[in-house]
C-alpha positions in Angstrom: 8.4 -42.1 -16.9 10.6 -43.6 -14.1 13.4 -44.1 -16.6 13.1 -40.4 -17.8 13.2 -39.2 -14.2 16.2 -41.4 -13.4 18.2 -40.2 -16.4 17.2 -36.6 -15.6 18.6 -36.9 -12.0 21.9 -38.4 -13.3 22.3 -35.5 -15.7 21.3 -32.9 -13.1 23.7 -34.2 -10.4 26.6 -34.9 -12.7 29.6 -33.1 -11.2 31.7 -33.3 -14.4 32.8 -29.8 -15.5 31.2 -28.6 -18.7 29.8 -25.5 -20.3 26.2 -26.6 -19.6 27.0 -26.7 -15.9 27.9 -23.0 -16.0 24.6 -22.3 -18.0 22.6 -24.2 -15.4 24.0 -22.1 -12.6 23.3 -19.0 -14.6 19.7 -20.1 -15.2 19.2 -20.9 -11.5 20.6 -17.5 -10.6 18.3 -15.7 -13.0 15.3 -17.6 -11.7 16.3 -16.8 -8.1 16.7 -13.1 -8.9 13.4 -13.0 -10.7 11.4 -14.7 -7.9 13.1 -12.6 -5.2 12.4 -9.4 -7.1 8.7 -10.3 -7.6 8.3 -11.1 -3.9 10.0 -7.9 -2.7 8.0 -5.9 -5.2 4.7 -7.3 -4.1 5.5 -6.9 -0.4 6.7 -3.3 -0.9 3.7 -2.2 -3.0 1.3 -3.9 -0.6 3.0 -2.2 2.3 3.1 1.2 0.6 -0.6 1.1 -0.3 -1.5 -0.1 3.2 0.5 2.6 5.0 -0.6 5.5 2.8 -4.3 4.4 2.9 -4.3 4.0 6.6 -2.7 7.5 7.0 -5.5 9.0 4.9 -8.1 7.0 6.8 -6.8 7.7 10.3 -7.2 11.5 10.0 -10.7 11.6 8.3 -12.2 8.2 8.6 -13.5 6.0 5.7 -16.8 7.7 5.1 -18.1 11.2 5.9 -21.7 12.1 6.6 -22.6 15.8 6.3 -24.8 18.4 4.7 -25.3 17.9 1.0 -23.2 20.5 -0.9 -23.0 19.5 -4.6 -20.2 22.0 -5.4 -17.9 20.8 -2.7 -15.3 18.3 -3.8 -12.7 18.6 -1.1 -12.6 18.9 2.7 -13.5 22.4 3.7 -15.9 24.4 6.0 -19.3 22.6 5.9 -22.9 23.6 6.5 -24.1 22.5 9.9 -26.4 19.5 10.5 -28.3 18.8 13.7 -27.6 15.7 15.7 -30.1 13.1 14.7 -30.7 10.2 17.1 -32.5 8.2 14.4 -29.7 8.5 11.9 -27.1 7.8 14.7 -28.9 4.6 15.7 -29.1 3.5 12.1 -25.3 4.0 11.7 -24.6 2.3 15.0 -26.7 -0.7 13.9 -24.7 -1.1 10.7 -22.4 -4.1 11.2 -19.8 -2.7 8.8 -19.2 0.5 10.9 -16.8 0.3 13.8 -16.6 3.9 15.1 -18.7 7.0 14.6 -17.2 10.4 15.5 -18.5 14.0 15.2 -16.5 16.9 13.8 -16.7 20.5 12.5 -14.2 22.6 10.6 -13.3 26.3 10.4 -10.5 28.1 8.5 -8.1 30.2 10.6 -4.9 32.2 10.3 -2.3 31.1 12.9 0.2 33.6 14.3 2.8 33.4 16.9 2.8 36.0 19.7 5.1 39.0 18.9 5.7 37.7 15.4 4.5 38.8 11.9 4.6 35.3 10.4 1.2 33.7 9.7 0.1 30.4 8.4 -3.4 29.3 7.2 -5.0 26.1 8.4 -8.3 24.3 8.5 -9.1 23.7 12.2 -10.8 20.4 12.7 -12.9 20.5 15.8 -13.5 17.2 17.7 -15.2 16.2 20.9 -14.1 14.8 24.2 -15.0 11.2 23.1 -12.8 11.4 20.0 -10.6 8.4 19.6 -7.1 9.7 19.3 -5.7 6.2 19.3 -5.9 6.2 15.5 -3.6 9.2 15.4 -1.1 8.2 18.1 1.4 7.2 15.5 1.5 10.7 14.1 2.2 12.5 17.4 5.8 13.7 17.5 5.8 16.0 20.6 3.6 16.8 23.5 0.1 15.3 23.8 -3.4 15.6 22.3 -5.6 18.4 23.4 -7.6 18.1 26.7 -11.2 19.1 26.9 -13.2 21.1 29.5 -16.7 20.3 30.6 -18.0 23.9 30.9 -16.3 25.7 28.0 -14.2 25.0 25.0 -10.6 23.8 25.3 -7.9 26.5 24.9 -5.4 24.0 23.4 -4.5 23.1 19.8 -2.5 20.5 18.0 -0.6 21.6 15.0 1.6 19.9 12.4 5.4 19.8 12.4 5.3 21.8 9.1 3.2 24.6 10.7 5.4 24.6 13.8 8.5 25.0 11.7 7.0 27.8 9.6 5.9 29.7 12.7 9.0 28.8 14.8 6.9 27.5 17.7 7.1 24.5 20.0 4.9 22.7 22.5 3.7 25.1 25.2 3.8 28.2 23.1 0.7 30.3 22.5 -0.7 30.9 19.1 -3.2 33.6 18.1 -5.9 32.2 15.8 -7.8 34.7 13.6 -11.2 33.7 12.2 -12.7 35.7 9.4 -16.4 36.4 10.0 -18.8 36.5 7.1 -20.6 39.7 8.2 -17.7 41.5 9.8 -14.5 43.1 8.6 -12.8 42.4 11.9 -11.6 38.9 12.5 -12.2 37.1 15.8 -9.0 36.3 17.6 -8.5 33.4 20.0 -5.3 32.5 21.9 -4.7 28.8 22.0 -1.8 26.9 23.6 0.1 24.3 21.6 -0.5 20.9 23.4 1.2 18.7 20.8 2.8 18.5 17.4 1.9 15.9 14.8 3.3 14.8 11.5 1.4 12.5 9.1 4.0 12.6 6.3 1.2 13.5 3.9 2.0 17.0 2.6 -1.7 17.9 2.0 -2.5 17.1 5.6 0.6 18.6 7.3 0.3 21.9 5.4 -3.4 22.3 5.8 -4.8 21.0 9.1 -4.8 21.6 12.9 -6.9 20.0 15.6 -9.0 21.8 18.2 -12.2 21.6 20.2 -15.6 21.2 18.4 -17.1 23.6 21.0 -14.8 26.4 19.7 -16.0 25.7 16.1 -19.6 25.9 17.3 -19.0 29.2 19.1 -17.2 30.8 16.1 -19.8 29.6 13.7 -22.7 30.6 15.9 -24.0 27.1 15.9 -26.3 25.6 18.4 -24.9 23.0 20.9 -26.7 20.2 18.9 -25.2 21.4 15.5 -22.1 19.7 14.1 -20.2 19.6 10.9 -20.9 15.9 10.3 -20.0 12.4 11.3 -16.8 10.5 10.2 -17.2 6.8 10.0 -14.5 4.2 10.5 -15.3 0.8 9.0 -14.2 -2.6 10.0 -13.1 -3.3 6.4 -12.0 -0.2 4.4 -12.5 -2.1 1.1 -16.3 -1.8 1.7 -16.2 2.0 1.6 -18.2 2.4 -1.6 -20.9 -0.1 -0.8 -21.4 1.2 2.8 -21.4 4.8 1.7 -24.1 4.0 -0.9 -26.1 2.0 1.6 -26.2 4.7 4.3 -26.9 7.4 1.8 -30.2 5.8 1.1 -31.1 6.0 4.8 -30.0 9.7 5.4 -32.3 12.7 5.5 -32.8 14.4 2.1 -30.4 17.3 2.8 -27.6 15.0 4.0 -24.9 13.3 2.0 -22.3 10.6 2.4 -18.9 10.5 0.7 -16.0 8.2 0.9 -12.5 9.5 1.5 -11.6 8.2 -1.9 -14.0 10.6 -3.4 -12.5 13.5 -1.4 -8.9 12.6 -2.2 -9.1 10.9 -5.6 -5.5 12.0 -6.5 -4.0 10.1 -3.7 -5.9 6.9 -4.4 -5.4 7.2 -8.2 -1.7 7.4 -7.4 -1.9 4.3 -5.3 -3.8 2.4 -8.0 -0.9 3.3 -10.4 1.3 1.2 -8.2 -0.7 -1.9 -9.2 0.3 -1.2 -12.8 3.9 -0.8 -11.8 3.7 -4.1 -9.9 2.3 -5.9 -13.0 5.0 -4.5 -15.2 7.8 -5.7 -12.8 6.3 -9.1 -12.5 5.9 -9.5 -16.2 9.5 -8.5 -16.9 10.9 -10.9 -14.2 8.9 -13.8 -15.6 10.1 -13.1 -19.1 13.7 -12.9 -17.9 13.3 -16.3 -16.1 11.7 -17.9 -19.2 14.3 -16.6 -21.6 17.1 -17.9 -19.4 15.5 -21.3 -18.9 14.8 -21.7 -22.6 18.4 -20.9 -23.5 19.6 -23.3 -20.8 17.4 -26.1 -22.1 18.4 -25.7 -25.7 22.1 -25.8 -24.6 21.4 -28.9 -22.6 19.7 -30.6 -25.5 22.5 -29.7 -27.9 25.2 -30.9 -25.5 23.3 -34.2 -25.0 22.8 -34.8 -28.8 24.8 -38.1 -28.7 22.9 -39.4 -25.7 19.6 -38.5 -27.5 20.7 -40.5 -30.6 21.6 -43.6 -28.5 18.2 -43.4 -26.7 16.4 -43.1 -30.0 18.4 -46.0 -31.4 17.3 -48.3 -28.6 13.7 -47.4 -29.1 12.9 -44.7 -26.6 10.0 -42.5 -27.9 10.6 -38.8 -28.6 8.1 -37.7 -25.9 10.0 -39.8 -23.2 13.3 -38.2 -24.3 11.6 -34.7 -24.1 10.4 -35.6 -20.6 14.0 -36.2 -19.5 14.9 -32.6 -20.3 11.6 -31.2 -18.9 12.4 -33.0 -15.7 15.9 -31.5 -15.7 14.5 -28.0 -16.5 11.9 -28.4 -13.7 14.7 -29.2 -11.2 16.5 -26.1 -12.3 13.3 -24.0 -12.0 12.4 -25.5 -8.7 15.9 -24.8 -7.2 15.7 -21.2 -8.5 12.2 -20.8 -7.0 13.3 -22.1 -3.6 16.4 -19.9 -3.5 14.3 -17.0 -4.8 11.8 -17.5 -2.0 14.6 -17.6 0.6 16.3 -14.4 -0.8 13.0 -12.5 -1.3 11.5 -13.3 2.1 14.9 -12.7 3.7 15.1 -9.2 2.3 11.5 -8.5 3.4 12.1 -9.7 7.0 15.4 -7.7 7.1 13.5 -4.6 6.0 10.8 -5.2 8.6 13.3 -5.6 11.4 15.8 -2.9 10.5 14.2 -0.4 8.1 17.4 -0.4 6.1 15.7 1.0 3.0 14.7 4.6 3.5 12.6 6.9 1.4 12.1 10.6 0.8 9.1 11.3 3.1 8.1 14.4 1.1 7.7 12.3 -2.1 6.4 9.0 -0.7 4.6 10.0 2.5 6.8 7.8 4.7 10.5 7.7 5.8 11.0 3.9 5.6 10.0 1.5 2.9 7.1 -0.5 4.3 6.7 -4.3 3.9 3.4 -6.3 3.9 3.8 -10.0 3.1 0.6 -11.5 1.7 1.3 -15.3 1.8 -1.1 -16.3 -0.9 0.8 -13.9 -3.2 4.0 -15.6 -2.3 2.6 -19.0 -3.1 1.1 -17.6 -6.3 4.5 -16.3 -7.4 6.1 -19.7 -6.7 3.4 -21.8 -8.3 2.9 -19.4 -11.2 6.6 -19.2 -12.1 6.8 -23.0 -12.0 3.7 -23.5 -14.2 4.5 -20.8 -16.7 8.1 -21.8 -17.1 7.2 -25.5 -17.4 4.6 -24.8 -20.0 7.0 -22.6 -22.0 9.8 -25.1 -21.9 7.7 -27.7 -23.8 8.3 -25.7 -27.0 12.2 -25.9 -27.2 12.1 -29.7 -26.6 10.6 -30.0 -30.1 14.1 -29.8 -31.4 14.6 -33.4 -30.1 12.2 -34.7 -32.8 14.6 -33.3 -35.5 17.6 -35.2 -34.2 18.5 -38.3 -36.4 19.9 -41.3 -34.4 22.6 -42.1 -37.0 24.0 -38.6 -37.2 23.6 -38.0 -33.5 25.6 -41.0 -32.5 28.4 -39.7 -34.7 28.1 -36.3 -33.1 31.2 -35.2 -31.1 
């Protein structure tokens, strides 16, 4: 084994110009590109899934608890539920739940003063204790609404899309019209624009506004202890399904719990498709690296036919000779992996610091390609590429067994 390693090093570091030297460089370059592309692909898909998921979660939480309505599949006006101290204590004692916040919603038509333009929106009412920190990254102008102790707030937050459609800015007054179930005349409420947000998710920006829950209660003729429901933020969003099922068993009979994945399945189905794309790219890159390395190894064997014949003539076993070329190929693979790691991580760190790769926000929900490096995935790419390539390279070395010493020594 030491002899095989010594010979492999002499071959690998031979500076004599030859065709095989060009092929080796080509194989190293192919492996470098393959590993770099795999790392960048994983980091971008991870970042993409993380950013979109967090945008969805930030606006509505991970799990919603509200009145049971079997026909409802999306976020819309809900039947009221009464605040329940027993349920609230149960939720607060659940170690998986980080934050519990109340909400209520009501559809409205928004209109600028002295203008005929109107836009529809689902007004989400929140309370004074609402944690706006989860939404701070979306605020583009102004501030979040401020609350009053005695009455409802006369302020509203609208999306940049709505502001553009209505041609309004922070400080302007909007007239909100609320359709009443038993009346042909809508209720009108003037609200001042406190701030403008933009999530980058078209379904949110075209549909939602934020106001005071007290206003929703007044418009819906709810009692002060009636709310639309609770939105729950979890410590680990991957536990959404299990937590939702667990708390459902502890809720009153007329209540229900749903994950945000159940409410917006199209977004999460789209995110899951990215895993398939990720697998396809990784498979293609590994195949490219293997094909290049196999081609390189076969050329190395053919170019060293005379050396193989001499080694056989002096009694070296076939497997020891095959080990020489496996060592050589492993050095090529190892160099390609190291360079690929350097290039791939370099691109990732460059994107994180500069955001040089931009995206169409309307199509991808973000303006800059996000990066999330998961280090165990980086190690898996390096180790997996080395193992798969090494295992595959055993096959072409079988050609060494077919080389006859007498003919090989005569080979020129």
